[in-house]
N, CA and C atoms as an extended XYZ file, in Angstrom:
357
Properties=species:S:1:pos:R:3:atomname:S:1:resname:S:1:resid:I:1 pbc="F F F"
N       -41.307       12.147        2.923 N   PHE     1
C       -41.953       13.372        3.442 CA  PHE     1
C       -43.189       13.878        2.496 C   PHE     1
N       -42.837       13.438        1.487 N   PHE     2
C       -44.054       14.190        0.311 CA  PHE     2
C       -45.394       13.174        0.530 C   PHE     2
N       -46.426       13.663        0.277 N   PHE     3
C       -47.734       13.308        0.372 CA  PHE     3
C       -48.612       13.585       -0.937 C   PHE     3
N       -49.390       12.908       -1.799 N   SER     4
C       -49.747       13.201       -2.874 CA  SER     4
C       -51.124       12.642       -2.906 C   SER     4
N       -52.357       13.111       -2.680 N   SER     5
C       -53.566       12.635       -2.561 CA  SER     5
C       -54.087       12.605       -3.960 C   SER     5
N       -53.677       13.737       -4.739 N   ARG     6
C       -54.185       13.718       -6.178 CA  ARG     6
C       -52.862       14.298       -7.152 C   ARG     6
N       -53.039       13.596       -8.546 N   ARG     7
C       -51.822       14.029       -9.279 CA  ARG     7
C       -51.811       15.488       -9.266 C   ARG     7
N       -50.422       15.931       -9.015 N   ARG     8
C       -49.974       17.087       -9.205 CA  ARG     8
C       -50.329       17.921       -7.972 C   ARG     8
N       -50.702       17.351       -7.199 N   HIS     9
C       -50.967       18.028       -5.762 CA  HIS     9
C       -50.172       17.319       -4.508 C   HIS     9
N       -48.989       18.385       -4.205 N   THR    10
C       -48.091       18.069       -3.406 CA  THR    10
C       -48.094       18.620       -1.932 C   THR    10
N       -48.016       18.096       -1.141 N   ARG    11
C       -48.142       18.716        0.396 CA  ARG    11
C       -47.134       18.331        1.190 C   ARG    11
N       -46.279       19.196        1.711 N   PHE    12
C       -45.077       18.618        2.546 CA  PHE    12
C       -45.639       18.641        4.034 C   PHE    12
N       -45.786       17.510        4.492 N   LEU    13
C       -46.567       17.075        5.663 CA  LEU    13
C       -45.924       17.628        6.964 C   LEU    13
N       -44.239       17.368        7.308 N   PRO    14
C       -44.122       17.724        8.200 CA  PRO    14
C       -44.031       19.061        8.618 C   PRO    14
N       -43.959       19.980        7.404 N   VAL    15
C       -44.264       21.404        7.660 CA  VAL    15
C       -45.604       22.081        8.040 C   VAL    15
N       -46.697       21.276        7.566 N   SER    16
C       -48.060       21.785        7.946 CA  SER    16
C       -48.050       20.980        9.306 C   SER    16
N       -47.584       20.252        9.560 N   TRP    17
C       -47.850       19.220       11.099 CA  TRP    17
C       -47.213       20.306       12.274 C   TRP    17
N       -45.774       20.752       11.663 N   ALA    18
C       -44.954       21.584       12.560 CA  ALA    18
C       -45.606       22.965       12.676 C   ALA    18
N       -46.358       23.686       11.822 N   ARG    19
C       -46.555       24.588       11.994 CA  ARG    19
C       -47.945       24.910       12.591 C   ARG    19
N       -48.979       23.732       12.597 N   ARG    20
C       -50.065       23.369       13.616 CA  ARG    20
C       -49.744       23.098       14.773 C   ARG    20
N       -48.699       22.620       14.812 N   CYS    21
C       -48.231       22.032       16.672 CA  CYS    21
C       -47.807       23.113       17.018 C   CYS    21
N       -46.968       23.957       16.375 N   VAL    22
C       -46.170       25.215       17.132 CA  VAL    22
C       -47.410       26.134       17.499 C   VAL    22
N       -48.380       26.442       16.526 N   GLN    23
C       -49.635       27.253       16.599 CA  GLN    23
C       -50.058       26.657       17.876 C   GLN    23
N       -50.288       25.771       18.187 N   GLU    24
C       -50.881       24.945       19.257 CA  GLU    24
C       -50.419       25.020       20.786 C   GLU    24
N       -49.086       25.076       20.782 N   THR    25
C       -48.329       24.821       22.065 CA  THR    25
C       -48.131       26.160       22.483 C   THR    25
N       -47.270       25.877       23.852 N   ASP    26
C       -47.036       27.319       24.631 CA  ASP    26
C       -46.064       28.049       24.215 C   ASP    26
N       -46.221       29.363       24.835 N   ALA    27
C       -45.046       30.307       23.884 CA  ALA    27
C       -43.653       29.789       24.516 C   ALA    27
N       -43.323       28.898       25.453 N   GLU    28
C       -42.279       28.244       25.833 CA  GLU    28
C       -41.659       27.469       24.621 C   GLU    28
N       -42.169       26.785       23.954 N   TYR    29
C       -41.746       26.074       22.970 CA  TYR    29
C       -41.660       26.826       21.795 C   TYR    29
N       -42.368       27.842       21.643 N   MET    30
C       -42.158       28.701       20.513 CA  MET    30
C       -40.684       29.548       20.776 C   MET    30
N       -40.706       29.731       21.809 N   GLY    31
C       -39.302       30.803       22.174 CA  GLY    31
C       -38.165       29.692       22.051 C   GLY    31
N       -38.202       28.086       22.506 N   ASP    32
C       -37.190       27.221       22.410 CA  ASP    32
C       -36.759       27.272       20.588 C   ASP    32
N       -37.989       27.021       19.927 N   LEU    33
C       -37.539       26.929       18.458 CA  LEU    33
C       -37.060       28.271       17.676 C   LEU    33
N       -37.234       29.432       18.299 N   LYS    34
C       -36.771       30.770       17.857 CA  LYS    34
C       -35.508       30.579       18.171 C   LYS    34
N       -35.181       30.088       19.358 N   ARG    35
C       -33.638       30.048       20.133 CA  ARG    35
C       -32.729       29.353       19.188 C   ARG    35
N       -33.464       28.076       18.899 N   ILE    36
C       -32.521       27.053       17.878 CA  ILE    36
C       -32.267       27.659       16.712 C   ILE    36
N       -32.794       28.226       16.070 N   ILE    37
C       -32.798       29.202       14.836 CA  ILE    37
C       -31.660       30.156       15.138 C   ILE    37
N       -32.016       31.169       16.054 N   GLN    38
C       -31.164       32.077       16.279 CA  GLN    38
C       -29.658       31.769       16.807 C   GLN    38
N       -29.708       30.561       17.630 N   GLU    39
C       -28.270       30.171       18.104 CA  GLU    39
C       -27.442       29.750       16.646 C   GLU    39
N       -28.233       29.106       15.748 N   SER    40
C       -27.629       28.663       14.827 CA  SER    40
C       -26.672       29.263       13.679 C   SER    40
N       -27.342       30.558       13.665 N   GLU    41
C       -26.797       31.574       13.071 CA  GLU    41
C       -27.294       31.478       11.894 C   GLU    41
N       -28.350       30.484       11.344 N   ILE    42
C       -28.342       30.152       10.024 CA  ILE    42
C       -28.966       31.461        9.214 C   ILE    42
N       -29.386       32.670        9.785 N   MET    43
C       -29.882       33.690        8.959 CA  MET    43
C       -28.617       34.407        8.321 C   MET    43
N       -27.472       34.401        8.549 N   LYS    44
C       -26.030       34.746        8.075 CA  LYS    44
C       -26.061       33.848        6.736 C   LYS    44
N       -26.268       32.711        6.627 N   GLU    45
C       -25.765       32.110        5.661 CA  GLU    45
C       -26.674       32.280        3.995 C   GLU    45
N       -25.804       31.792        3.198 N   ASP    46
C       -26.208       31.890        1.823 CA  ASP    46
C       -26.090       30.573        1.118 C   ASP    46
N       -26.995       30.114        0.439 N   ASP    47
C       -27.068       28.785       -0.479 CA  ASP    47
C       -26.494       28.772       -1.831 C   ASP    47
N       -26.028       29.800       -2.370 N   SER    48
C       -25.304       30.088       -3.457 CA  SER    48
C       -24.025       29.048       -3.937 C   SER    48
N       -23.436       28.750       -2.916 N   ASN    49
C       -22.453       27.756       -3.116 CA  ASN    49
C       -22.667       26.360       -2.691 C   ASN    49
N       -23.950       26.156       -2.442 N   TRP    50
C       -24.121       24.731       -1.812 CA  TRP    50
C       -24.829       23.597       -3.279 C   TRP    50
N       -24.687       22.683       -2.791 N   PRO    51
C       -24.740       21.704       -3.921 CA  PRO    51
C       -26.267       22.061       -4.620 C   PRO    51
N       -26.612       21.777       -5.680 N   VAL    52
C       -27.787       22.187       -6.867 CA  VAL    52
C       -28.540       20.795       -6.262 C   VAL    52
N       -29.841       21.063       -6.123 N   PRO    53
C       -30.812       19.686       -6.054 CA  PRO    53
C       -30.533       18.800       -7.554 C   PRO    53
N       -30.310       17.771       -7.339 N   ASP    54
C       -30.234       16.770       -8.522 CA  ASP    54
C       -31.440       15.665       -8.413 C   ASP    54
N       -31.271       14.744       -9.465 N   LYS    55
C       -32.189       13.602       -9.618 CA  LYS    55
C       -32.213       12.752       -8.060 C   LYS    55
N       -31.527       13.151       -7.166 N   ILE    56
C       -31.521       12.260       -5.917 CA  ILE    56
C       -32.338       12.579       -5.230 C   ILE    56
N       -32.407       14.115       -5.008 N   GLY    57
C       -33.582       14.880       -4.340 CA  GLY    57
C       -33.125       16.406       -3.763 C   GLY    57
N       -34.105       17.058       -2.987 N   ARG    58
C       -33.658       18.203       -2.639 CA  ARG    58
C       -33.944       18.425       -1.112 C   ARG    58
N       -33.157       19.251       -0.210 N   GLN    59
C       -34.009       19.639        0.656 CA  GLN    59
C       -34.003       21.274        0.788 C   GLN    59
N       -35.253       21.442        1.210 N   GLU    60
C       -35.661       22.681        1.504 CA  GLU    60
C       -35.938       23.346        2.814 C   GLU    60
N       -35.526       24.611        3.211 N   LEU    61
C       -35.606       25.012        4.401 CA  LEU    61
C       -36.086       26.710        4.477 C   LEU    61
N       -37.062       27.035        4.889 N   GLU    62
C       -37.993       28.298        4.740 CA  GLU    62
C       -38.101       28.938        6.284 C   GLU    62
N       -37.298       29.891        6.439 N   ILE    63
C       -37.478       30.620        7.815 CA  ILE    63
C       -38.111       31.640        7.885 C   ILE    63
N       -39.029       31.960        8.557 N   LYS    64
C       -39.528       33.666        8.897 CA  LYS    64
C       -39.457       34.016       10.259 C   LYS    64
N       -38.571       34.753       10.636 N   LEU    65
C       -38.186       35.152       12.124 CA  LEU    65
C       -38.092       36.661       12.031 C   LEU    65
N       -39.445       37.252       12.548 N   GLY    66
C       -39.644       38.741       12.722 CA  GLY    66
C       -40.030       39.212       11.261 C   GLY    66
N       -39.152       40.321       10.734 N   ASN    67
C       -39.134       40.769        9.515 CA  ASN    67
C       -38.436       40.219        8.336 C   ASN    67
N       -37.596       39.026        8.827 N   THR    68
C       -36.774       38.321        8.067 CA  THR    68
C       -37.172       37.022        7.426 C   THR    68
N       -37.187       36.825        6.516 N   HIS    69
C       -37.607       35.825        5.540 CA  HIS    69
C       -36.372       35.269        4.931 C   HIS    69
N       -36.427       34.132        4.817 N   ILE    70
C       -34.933       33.529        4.263 CA  ILE    70
C       -35.370       32.100        3.731 C   ILE    70
N       -34.783       31.580        2.718 N   SER    71
C       -35.229       30.196        1.994 CA  SER    71
C       -33.802       29.716        1.431 C   SER    71
N       -33.843       28.427        2.029 N   PHE    72
C       -32.624       27.428        1.343 CA  PHE    72
C       -33.144       26.435        0.726 C   PHE    72
N       -32.108       26.037       -0.119 N   THR    73
C       -32.240       24.949       -1.257 CA  THR    73
C       -30.684       24.214       -1.677 C   THR    73
N       -30.757       22.927       -1.375 N   THR    74
C       -29.708       22.240       -1.671 CA  THR    74
C       -29.878       20.871       -1.926 C   THR    74
N       -29.424       20.169       -2.346 N   SER    75
C       -29.355       18.593       -2.978 CA  SER    75
C       -29.532       17.838       -1.667 C   SER    75
N       -29.860       16.622       -1.436 N   LYS    76
C       -30.072       15.642       -0.382 CA  LYS    76
C       -28.701       15.485        0.268 C   LYS    76
N       -28.605       15.498        1.769 N   ILE    77
C       -27.070       15.327        2.104 CA  ILE    77
C       -27.392       13.800        2.956 C   ILE    77
N       -26.511       12.993        2.100 N   GLY    78
C       -26.432       11.430        2.608 CA  GLY    78
C       -25.617       11.648        4.081 C   GLY    78
N       -24.281       12.181        3.746 N   SER    79
C       -23.524       12.087        4.771 CA  SER    79
C       -22.369       13.700        5.219 C   SER    79
N       -21.986       13.464        6.002 N   PHE    80
C       -21.317       14.658        6.827 CA  PHE    80
C       -19.955       14.933        5.975 C   PHE    80
N       -19.733       13.840        5.075 N   ILE    81
C       -18.591       13.841        4.169 CA  ILE    81
C       -18.809       14.877        3.300 C   ILE    81
N       -20.014       14.461        2.647 N   GLU    82
C       -20.645       15.459        1.344 CA  GLU    82
C       -20.662       16.898        1.573 C   GLU    82
N       -21.015       17.219        3.220 N   VAL    83
C       -20.646       18.692        3.454 CA  VAL    83
C       -19.906       19.261        3.388 C   VAL    83
N       -18.374       18.632        4.299 N   GLN    84
C       -17.295       18.592        4.123 CA  GLN    84
C       -16.408       19.257        2.729 C   GLN    84
N       -17.067       18.450        1.886 N   GLU    85
C       -16.369       18.092        0.500 CA  GLU    85
C       -17.200       19.448       -0.609 C   GLU    85
N       -17.998       20.074       -0.038 N   SER    86
C       -18.725       21.175       -0.900 CA  SER    86
C       -17.877       22.368       -0.855 C   SER    86
N       -18.493       23.361       -1.894 N   LYS    87
C       -17.681       24.639       -1.808 CA  LYS    87
C       -17.977       25.672       -0.619 C   LYS    87
N       -18.957       25.379       -0.005 N   ASP    88
C       -18.997       26.228        1.314 CA  ASP    88
C       -19.335       25.183        2.493 C   ASP    88
N       -18.339       24.580        3.116 N   PRO    89
C       -18.570       23.506        4.221 CA  PRO    89
C       -19.022       24.305        5.413 C   PRO    89
N       -18.357       25.264        5.526 N   GLU    90
C       -19.352       25.989        7.007 CA  GLU    90
C       -20.523       26.595        6.945 C   GLU    90
N       -20.936       27.088        6.074 N   GLY    91
C       -22.196       27.562        5.731 CA  GLY    91
C       -23.144       26.232        5.450 C   GLY    91
N       -22.769       25.164        4.854 N   LEU    92
C       -23.597       23.655        4.472 CA  LEU    92
C       -23.652       23.084        6.277 C   LEU    92
N       -22.681       23.089        6.780 N   LYS    93
C       -22.455       22.611        8.298 CA  LYS    93
C       -23.617       23.246        9.114 C   LYS    93
N       -23.680       24.397        8.754 N   VAL    94
C       -24.608       25.182        9.780 CA  VAL    94
C       -26.308       24.504        9.421 C   VAL    94
N       -26.286       24.570        8.281 N   PHE    95
C       -27.575       24.288        7.746 CA  PHE    95
C       -27.747       22.635        8.153 C   PHE    95
N       -26.902       21.775        8.135 N   TYR    96
C       -26.872       20.419        8.305 CA  TYR    96
C       -27.282       20.042        9.708 C   TYR    96
N       -26.633       20.956       10.755 N   TYR    97
C       -26.882       20.818       12.177 CA  TYR    97
C       -28.239       21.356       12.897 C   TYR    97
N       -28.260       22.381       12.056 N   LEU    98
C       -29.875       23.206       12.176 CA  LEU    98
C       -30.949       22.078       11.913 C   LEU    98
N       -30.758       21.356       10.548 N   VAL    99
C       -31.731       20.655       10.316 CA  VAL    99
C       -31.946       19.547       11.282 C   VAL    99
N       -30.700       18.689       11.601 N   GLN   100
C       -30.391       17.717       12.698 CA  GLN   100
C       -31.420       18.209       14.570 C   GLN   100
N       -31.141       19.569       14.491 N   ASP   101
C       -31.552       20.261       15.889 CA  ASP   101
C       -33.381       19.930       15.713 C   ASP   101
N       -33.513       20.629       14.432 N   LEU   102
C       -34.907       21.046       14.462 CA  LEU   102
C       -35.540       19.438       14.278 C   LEU   102
N       -35.121       18.401       13.370 N   LYS   103
C       -35.748       17.062       13.583 CA  LYS   103
C       -35.930       16.969       14.920 C   LYS   103
N       -34.932       16.637       15.917 N   CYS   104
C       -35.124       16.356       17.186 CA  CYS   104
C       -35.933       17.126       17.918 C   CYS   104
N       -36.301       18.352       17.656 N   PHE   105
C       -37.499       19.198       18.158 CA  PHE   105
C       -38.506       18.796       18.094 C   PHE   105
N       -38.844       18.520       16.690 N   VAL   106
C       -40.263       17.925       16.188 CA  VAL   106
C       -40.258       16.514       16.894 C   VAL   106
N       -39.243       15.626       16.824 N   PHE   107
C       -39.614       14.380       17.702 CA  PHE   107
C       -40.215       14.760       19.183 C   PHE   107
N       -39.331       15.389       20.008 N   SER   108
C       -39.593       15.697       21.279 CA  SER   108
C       -41.088       15.958       21.236 C   SER   108
N       -41.465       16.963       20.347 N   LEU   109
C       -42.942       17.202       20.753 CA  LEU   109
C       -43.770       16.388       20.336 C   LEU   109
N       -43.848       15.359       19.219 N   ILE   110
C       -44.554       14.531       18.983 CA  ILE   110
C       -44.737       13.396       20.048 C   ILE   110
N       -43.478       12.982       20.785 N   GLY   111
C       -43.546       12.103       21.824 CA  GLY   111
C       -44.174       12.915       23.019 C   GLY   111
N       -44.067       14.363       23.424 N   LEU   112
C       -44.980       14.623       24.209 CA  LEU   112
C       -46.419       15.014       24.092 C   LEU   112
N       -46.703       15.026       22.883 N   HIS   113
C       -48.163       15.030       22.309 CA  HIS   113
C       -48.912       13.749       22.566 C   HIS   113
N       -47.930       12.498       21.912 N   PHE   114
C       -48.647       11.423       22.205 CA  PHE   114
C       -48.605       10.496       23.714 C   PHE   114
N       -47.798       11.180       24.434 N   ARG   115
C       -47.224       10.508       25.669 CA  ARG   115
C       -48.564       10.379       26.652 C   ARG   115
N       -48.832        8.849       27.280 N   ILE   116
C       -49.785        8.807       27.842 CA  ILE   116
C       -49.756        9.354       29.246 C   ILE   116
N       -50.805       10.000       29.559 N   LYS   117
C       -50.843       10.559       31.097 CA  LYS   117
C       -51.208        9.289       32.380 C   LYS   117
N       -50.664        9.365       33.340 N   PRO   118
C       -50.968        8.390       34.423 CA  PRO   118
C       -52.698        8.541       34.897 C   PRO   118
N       -52.965        7.844       35.091 N   VAL   119
C       -54.603        7.972       35.890 CA  VAL   119
C       -54.424        8.356       37.161 C   VAL   119
């Protein structure tokens, strides 16, 4: 997910692509994205009891929805068992499933973007 074109210069490509893609898409897609985030109820969660990022890696999610701005950070989640064994399994489960939903959403947009239109 990370791309570095210069030393000490790191850019998170999916975030920048998603931001550009959402800006260029219809209000319907933006509404779908907001609905996915709101229905997940991630804005009620707190990452203080989630696993701390380690040498294996980290996952970050930053959401700005209306006047609310929230950021989450946790270690890489390899399997759902890690979610269940955490100190806050319910909160981390919300994060885990939201990330899965957002991946599906982004991959669907990519598929729509590159779909060949019949002549």
